[in-house]
N, C-alpha and C positions, 0 to 999 in steps of 0.2 A: 249537750256534751261538746266540748271543744275538739276541734280537728287537730290532733297532735302532729299530723304530717306537715302542716303549714303554720305552726305556732309562730315562727319567725317570718315576718312579711318578706316575700320574695316576688320579683316580677316574673312574668311569663317568659319562657325561653322561646326561641324562634320556632322550634318544633311544636311546642305547645300552642303557639299562635296559629300555625298551619292546621293543627288538629281542630282548633276551635272554628276556624274558617270553614273547614270541611263539615263540621257538625251543624254550622249555621245554615247550610243548604237544606238540612233536614228539619231542624227545630231551633227556634230562637226566641228569646224574650224581646218584647218591644223596648224602645228607648225608655219609656215611662216605667215599665216593669223592671228593666235593668237597674234604673236609678233607685227604685224602691227596694229591690233586692240588695243592692250595694249598701243602702242605708241600714238595712236589717242585719246583713251578714258581716259587714265590715268590722264592727266592734265585737261581734260575738264569736267569729271564727267557728261556725257550726259544723256538725258532721253532715254526711250526705243524706242520712235519713231525715234530719231536721230540714234540710234544704228541699227535699221532695215534699215534705209536709207543707212548707211555706208556699211552694208552687201550686199545690193542690188547693190551698185556701185562698190564694191571692190572684190566681189567673184561671183562665178557662182551658189551659193547656193540659194535655195528658202527661202527668209527671213521669209515667213509665217510658215516655219517648226520650227522656233525658238519660243518656248513658252515665254510668258511674264515673268514668273518666272526665266527661264533660262537666258534670256537677262539681267534681273536685276542682276543676280549673276555674269555674266561675266563682267558687268560694275563694280560691287563691287570689283571683283578680280583685274581688271585693275587699279582701283583707288588705291587699297591697294599696288599693286606692284609698282606703280609710286611713292608712298610715302615711300616705303621700297624697293628701287631699287636694294639692294643687293640680294633679292630673285629672283630666276630664274624659279622655278617650283611650281606647286600647292602644292606638298608635303612639300615644305619648309615653307609654310605659317602656319603650325601648329607645335609646338614644340614636337618632338618625338625623344628623345634621352635617352640612358640608365640613369635611375634615374629621368627622367622627361618625362612623356608620354609613356615610355617603362619601363619594369622591369629593374632594375640595371643589372641583369644577362642576359639581352638580347644579343644574338650573332647570326648573320646570319649564314647560312650554310658555311662550310669550303670552298666550291668552290667559294663563293662570297666574301671572305675576306682573310687576311693574316694569316698564322698559328701561333699558340702560342707555344713556346718551352716547357714551364713547364707543359702544359696540355697534353704533349705526342702526339701532333698533327704533329710533324715534327722531323725527325732524319736525320742526315747526313749519307752518305755512309762512310764506315770505310776506312780511308786512309792507304795505304801501306807506310812503312818506306821510300821507294824510292820516292814516290810521295811527301811526306812531305819535303824531301830534295830538290826536284825540285822546289816546291813552294817557299822555302826559297831562292834559288838561283835567281829565277826570281824577287822576291821582292828586294833582296839586289842589284842586278845589276841595277834595275830601280831606285835605290837611287843615282847612280853615276851622276855627272853633265853631262847634255846633252846626257844622255844614248840613247835617241831616234835617235840621229845622229851617235853616236859612234858604235851602234850595226850594222850599215851598213858597217863598216870598218873591213875587214877580218883580218888585222894585230892586231887590238885591240881585236877583238873577240877571236883570238887564245890565247891571254894572259888571257882573262876572263875564257876560258875553262880550261886552266892550273891551274888557281887559284881555280876554283871549284873542280877540281880533287885532289888538294893538301890540301883541308880543312880537319881538323881532325873531320870527321863526327861522329865517335863513341862518341865524347864528346857532340855532339848535341842530338843524339838519339842512345841509345844502339843498337849495331849491324848494324848501318847505314854505307853505303859505296856508292860511286858514280861511275858510269860507263861512258865511253866516249859517249855512245848513249844518256845517260841522259843529258850530257853537250850539245850535239848537239841539242837535243829537246828543251832545255831551250833557246838557241839562236834563234832557229826557232820561238818559241813562242814569244819571245821578239820582233822580227822583225815584226810579225803580229800586236802585241799590239802597237808598235811604230807608225804605220800608224794611229791607232785610237787616240793615244795620241796627235799626231801633229794636228789632226783636232778638237778634243774635249777637250783636257786638262785633260782627265780622264784616270786613269790607274787601272784596276781591278787586284788585287793581292789575293793570297790565294783563288783563284776562283775554285770551284768545283761544289757542289750542292747549294752553295750560294757564296757570294763574298764580299770582302772588296775593297773599291775604294779609291785611294789616288790621290791627285792633288797638284802639286807644281806650278801651273800656275794661279789658280783661284785668289789667294791673290797676286795681283800685288803690287809692292812697293808703288804706289800711293794710292791704295785702303787700304793697311795696315796703311798708315799714316792717312788716313781719319778716320779709325776705332779708332786708338790711340787717335787722337784729340777729337773725339766725346765722347769717354769713360771717358775722364778726368773729366767731370762734375760729374760723379759718384764716382770718386776716390778722387778728391780734396775736401774733406769734413773734418770737425773736427774729431779728433781721437775717441772721445767718441760716434760719430755717425756711425762709421764703424761697419759693421756686419760680425764679424768673425764666420765662420761656427762652430757650436757646436762640441766639441771633435776633433777639427783639430789642437790643439796645437798652436793656433793663427797663422796658416800658410795659411789657405784657407779663402780668403776674398770674401764674396758673394756680388756681385753688383746687380744682378737680379736673384732671385731664386724662383722657383715655390712652395717651401715648406712654404713660408711666404704668409699669406692671401690666402690660398687655398679655394676651395669650401668646406664648412663645412655643411654636411647634418644635417638638423634640425635647422640651424641657418642662413646660407646664404640666400640672397633674389634672386628672379628670376623674369624676366619680361615674361608675357604671350602674350602681345598684340603688342609688338614692339621690335626692335633690337637696339643694342648699337653700335655705330661706334667708331672712334678714336677721332674726333674733338668734338663730343657731349657727350663723356663719362662722364664728370663731371656733365653734366646737369641731368644725371640719378641717381646721388647719392641719396640714400634714397628711391628709387622707388622699387616696386616689392613686392612679397609675399614670405614667408619663404618656402624654399624647404624642403619638408617632408623627414625625415630620412627613408630610405628603411627598410622594414621588412626583416627578415631572408629568408622568402619565395621569396620575390622580389629580394634578393641578391643571389639567387641560380642560377647557370648557366643553361641556356636553354639546352635542349637535343640535340642541334645542335653541341655540342662538344663531343669529345671522352672521356671526363673526367668521372670518375666513379660517379654514382649518390650520393654515400655516402660522396663525397668530394666536391660537387659542391657549397656548401654554405661556403667554407673555403678559397676562393681565391679572394674575393672582399672585399674592405673596405666599411663598412657602416658608416664611420666617415668622410673621406676626399677624395678629388680628386684634382689633379693639374688642373689648368685652362689654356687651350690653347687660343690663339687668332685665329680668323677666317681669312683666306687668300683667296681672290678671284683670280682665275686663268683664264687668257685669253686663250681660246682654240686655237686662231688663231696665236698669236705671242709669247705665252709662258710667258708673263709678269705676275708678281705676285703683288698683292696690298693688304696690310694689311687692313682688313675690320673691325676689332674691337680692342680695346686697348690691349696692352701687359700687362699682370698682373705684377705689381711692377715696371713698367717703365712709369713714369708720362707722360700722353699724351700732356701736355703743356710744363712743365719745361724741359722734355727730348725729345721734339718733333724732335730735330735734329738727334736723334738716330734712329728714325723710318725708314727713308729712307735707312739707313745703314743695319738694320736688314732685311728690305724688299729685298735689293740686295742679302744678304746672303741666304735668302730663295730661291730667284729666281735662284741663282747659285747652290743650292742644288737639285733643281727639276730634272734635267737630271739624276744625280746619284741615287737619291731616286727612280725614275721611273724604272731605270735599275735593281736596287735591288729588287723592288717590283715584277718585272716580270721575275727575273732570273730563278727561279725554273722551270717555264714552257717553257722557250725559250732558255736559254743559259747554262744550267747545263752540266758539263763534268766530266768524270772520266778517268784519264789518264792511270792508271794501275789497273788491276783487276786480282785477283786469287781466286779460291775456293778450293785450295788444297795446304796444307803445309806438306804433307807426305814426309818424307825424302827418297831420292833415295837410291839405294843399296850403301853400303860403297865403295867409290872409291879407298880406300887403305887398303884392308883386310890384306895385308902383314904387315901393321903397327899396326892396331887396333886389329887384331886377336890375337896378342901376349898377349893383356890385356883382351881379351874375351868381349870387349865392346868398342863402339866408344865414346871417350871423349877427351876434350881439352888437357888433360895431356899426351895424347899419342903422341903428336908432337915430332918428332925426334929432338934431340938436334943438333945444328949446330956444325961445327968443332971448337974445342977449347972452346966450351960453357961450363961453369961451371955446375956441377950437379944441378938438379932442386931443388929449394927452394920454398915451397908453400907460404911463407910469402913475396915473392918478387913480388911487384905489376907490375913491368915492365915485368917480366917473365910471370906472369899470363895473362897480356894483349897480349903478343906475342902468348901464347897458344890459347887464344880465337880467335885471328885474323886468325890463321892457321885453327882452327876448322870451323870457319865461311866460309872460302874460300873453304874448302874441303868437308864439311858435311852439308852445309845449304840446305834448301828446294829450289826447282827450282822456281825462281821468274821471273816474266815478266820484260823485259827490255823496255826502252822507244823507241818510234818511232822517229828516228832522225829528220824527217821532221815535227813532231808535227801536223800531218795532221788534226786530229779532236780535237785538244786541245783548240782551240779558236773558239767559235761558233758565236761571235758577230762581227759586223763591225761598223764603224763610223755611218753608216746609221741607225743602231739600237738604237743609243742614241738620244732620242727625244729632240727637242727644243720647243715643244708645244704639246698639247693634252695628258698631263700626266695622268697616272692612268686610262687609258681607256676613256679619254676625260672629266674627272671631271672638273667642273667649280669652285670648292671650296675645300680647304683642311684646316686642323687645325695644328698649330705648337705651341709647348711649348718652351719658350725661357729661357735661362739661361746664365748669364755672371759671370765668377769667375776668380780670380787670386790666384796663389800660390806664397807666398812671403817667401824667405829664408834670413836669416841674419847670420853674424858670430857667434851670440849667439845661433841661432837656424838653423843650416846649412843643415840639412838632412830631406828630405821628405820620409817617410817610405813606400810609395806606397799605393795602394788601395786593396780592396777585389774583388773577382770574383762576377760579378753581371750582370743582364740585367737591362734596364732602366724602372722605373716606376712600378706600379701595373697594374693589368688587368683593373682597373677603367679607366686608361688613354688610353688603347689600342695602346700603342706606337709600331710602326713597324720598325722604322729606326732612326738612329742618324746621325747628321752632327756635326763635331768638327772643329773649325777654330782656329789654333794656330797662332794668329796674332802677338804675342810679346813674345820672349824668350830671356833672358839675364843672362849670368854668371851662367848657370846651366849645369850639365853633361848630356850626352845622356840619353834619356828616351824613353821607348817603351810602346805601348799599346798591351797587350797580349790577345790572343783570344783562346777560346775553345768552344766545343759544344758537344751535345749528338750524338754519333755514333751508328752503328749497324742497319742501315736501312735494310741491307741484312738479318738480323737475323742469323748472323754467328754461334751463339751458340745454335740455335734451330734445332735439328736433324730432325724435321718434315718440315722444310722450304726447298723449292726447291733451295735456294741459301745458304744453310748452308755450313760451312767449313768442309772440309775433313782433319782430322788430327789424329795423333796417340794419344791414350789415355794418358793423363797426360803430353803430350809433350808441356809444356808451352814455352819452349825455341824456338821451331820452329815457334810457333804463334808470339812470340815477334820478331823473325827475320824478319817475313813478315810484320806484322802490327805494327803501332806506338801506341800500347796500352799495358796496363798491364792486361793480361788475368785473373788474380785473383783479379783485382780491379774493379773500376766503369767504365762505358762506356763513360764518359766525355773524349774527345780526344783533346789534344792540337793541334791547327791549325797552329799557328805561331805568330810572333810579327812584328809590324810596328813602325818605328821610328816616334816620334812626334816632329819633329824639327820645328823651327819657320818658318812661311810662308806656312805651309802645311795645307791642308784640308783633312779630313778623313770622309768617309761615310760607315756605316755598318748596317746590319740588327739586329733586336732584337732577332734573332735566335742564335746569338753568345753571350756567356758571355764574358765580357772583364775585364781587370785588368790593372791599371796603375802601372808600375814598379817603384821602388825607384829611386831617384836621389838626388843630393846634389849640393852645390856650387862648381863651377869650380875653382874659386879663393876664398878660405875660408876667405880672409881678407875683401871682399866686399859683399854687398847684391846682390841678384839675384831674378828673378821672371819668372813665366810662366803665360800667360794670354790667356784665351780661350773664344770663344762664342760657346755655345752648343745649337743645335736645335733638338727637338724631334718631329718626324712626327707621328701624330695620324692616325690610319688606315683610309684612305679615305672612306672605306666601312662602318665605324662605327663612325659617328660624335658623339662627347660627349658634355656635357654641357660646354659652353665656355664663354668667356667675352662678347660675342655678346648678351647674355641674363642675365648675372650676373653683376649688377652694381658694381662700385668700392667699396671695403670694407675698404680701408685704411682711417683711421680717419683723417690723415694729408692731404688727398686729398680733403676732403669734404669742400664745401663752408660754410660760417658761417650762411647763411640763406637758408633753403630748398625751392625748387620750390613747388608751390601750388599743382602740380600734384602728387608729392611725399607725400604730406600731405593727400590728399583727395582720392587717388587711392583706389577703392574698390577691394575686392577679386574677382578672376575670377569665372565664373559660371561653371556649370558641364562640359562644353566643353573646359574649360581652357581659356575663353575669358572674358576680362573686358568690361562690358557694360557701356562705357563712357557716352552715351547719357542719359541713365537712371540716372547715377550718377550726371550728370550736372543739371538735373531737380531737384534732391533732394537738391543739393547745393543751387540752386536758391531760393528754398522755405524755406531755413533756414538762418536767418540773421547771426547767430553766428557759422555757419558751419566751417568756416576757423579757427576761434579762438579755437573751440573745437577740430578740427583735429590737430592743432599745439600742443595743450596740450596733446592729445593722443600720438602724435609723440614723444614729449619730454619724456613722461612717458615710452614709449616703448624703447627709447634709454637708459634710466636709468636702466630699468628692464633687457633688453636683452644685455646690454654692447655693444651697436651697435651705430656707426661703431666701428671697432676694432682698438685700439691703438697699438703702437709698442710693449709694454711690454706684452699685452695680445696675440699679434700675435706670439711673441717668445715662450710663454707658449704653444700655440696651435702647434707651430712647434715641440716642444719637444714631444708632444703627437703623432703627425704625424710620427716623426722619430722613436719613440719607436714602434709604430704599424708596420711601414714598416720594421724595423729591424727584428721584430718577424716573419712577413710574408715572408720576403726574406730568413730567415733561414729555414722556412718550405719549401719554393720553392727550395732552394739548396738541401735539403734532397730528395725531389721528383726527382730531376735531377740525383742523384747519384745511378742509377740502376746498380747493379752488373752484370758482365759477368757471364755466366753460362756454361762455358766449363767444362764438367764433363764426367762421364762414358757414353759411347755410343757404 
């Protein structure tokens, strides 16, 4: 017999949740029993007596211990879960996300989430010049064709070592040089990483307390062709319909961009009683109630951050948020399934692109998971020093004549012309001599690279990502850069991290699926150094140096001791067919590039995926119906016309509303009239021109906030009197 009370699926109210938690202290089904009960009760909507009979037959529990009210609620919960099968846990039945059910500034404690760079929650260790050089060598050698095979050939390796030793290192980093032990260590490290690459296709580079991961095997030629073919439907449109990114000199063509039709606080609609998928996305157009704009207090960061209390209300937008899609993760086989529509990618007209994006997300998960857990499990520091005090002068018989040690004391070679201070070649020779004879004692590399690689192929997961999460959120972007003989040079980008704190982005995946007729381009990386507090004399790990001896500090560390603590990490080539993954702990910058053949056009096409911190789900397309005017049907569904506002618990009382509709002959006509008036008044849904105006506002706000963020990151070194 069906349970008439809950014929229409409804979520649990807050009071009902509290009642269930209280009952759980007394009696509770196990997780396996609950899953079995849901599978049985969900499609049946049984009455209480049937539920008691099921418990008696399928568990060893005393069915009399279950109260009538509790049984009613677990039936209600099972029916709701059945009709909303993307939900897996009780907590997911109620919308609780920053800006909806939680304060916009809500942040779990740092141990429960990924750190945020500009909040000062994370700093890298300070790289020595020598380690920077080693990181570059490992990266560049792993760009060579079939490097993972060639690194096993001693004759080839001997040539690679010689090449590394002959590089003009001083042109890369001032005072840099390369030792034979460093060359040996790079080869040893490469051989260990080759084993991982052959099994997983992933190659971590510039890896120390975080890592960048590259892959030249994920994008197979067949997969690249399928991406190109699928994207054509977004590219082959009339010229006046193409969306050239603002201020890009008509070079950056946005195919899918999160800055169009974002979440607009105080304007966008949100569902409280159901979720939106992919195939039914258009059915929900017009539904929902307006998301209230957060107050300044609600947009203040929680005290779970290390950010100063006076600045906590300055890091979140109260206007906009990019909208991610929800992605279901199979914890057993690692498969990913897009569970809600991708913002700005039509779920019907562009349905053929959804499986492509789904595959790219799935291929990103192992690298994202590795990056997410890197700090705790795989961080390394190859070279460490806490002392740059200069040793006693090794050649007092030379320097003593000038009463001080300096580069110009270098003895002239036989037949060398008298010293000329304006001769750059002579000055370089002087500095090289001084570096070799008077530099601080620096650590050399371990040739076997014993502790330089802490991960194996077994550490790269194929399922159970992010601690076994069954859902994540991803923001999707597709963009092309087009160059022409009339417009042949791309000037490059600015240093930045992705998104604002509203999106809680923790990692990026970039897929360079099509590059044609352009010069080499790199993605450059830098981050905040000084985890050791080298410049703090009260720190146990502070640096021992002579007062005002900036030169020795620069010889040891790849920093400017009288500048800011942002340290350049390195650059990775962004060639066609490559995938890159990196954390939002690193600022990145696109280098300039131009047409290889200036007489012909060229392009670079990418898919970018931004992972939202799995520990902080945000408002997504699963609860925000499509806002694009050109997506909407000509006739609204009756539910969108008649949907009442949610009650105090955030639940829409459909049964009560249906009774009211039944008692009013003109309810539908009146509701439609109200709907049309609301559209006229609220400019809803949003047309293309209005969307572009909103994008300008969003970009202006983000430019301002990113400039503030950049200022916060530029902390100055404080090497001073001590």
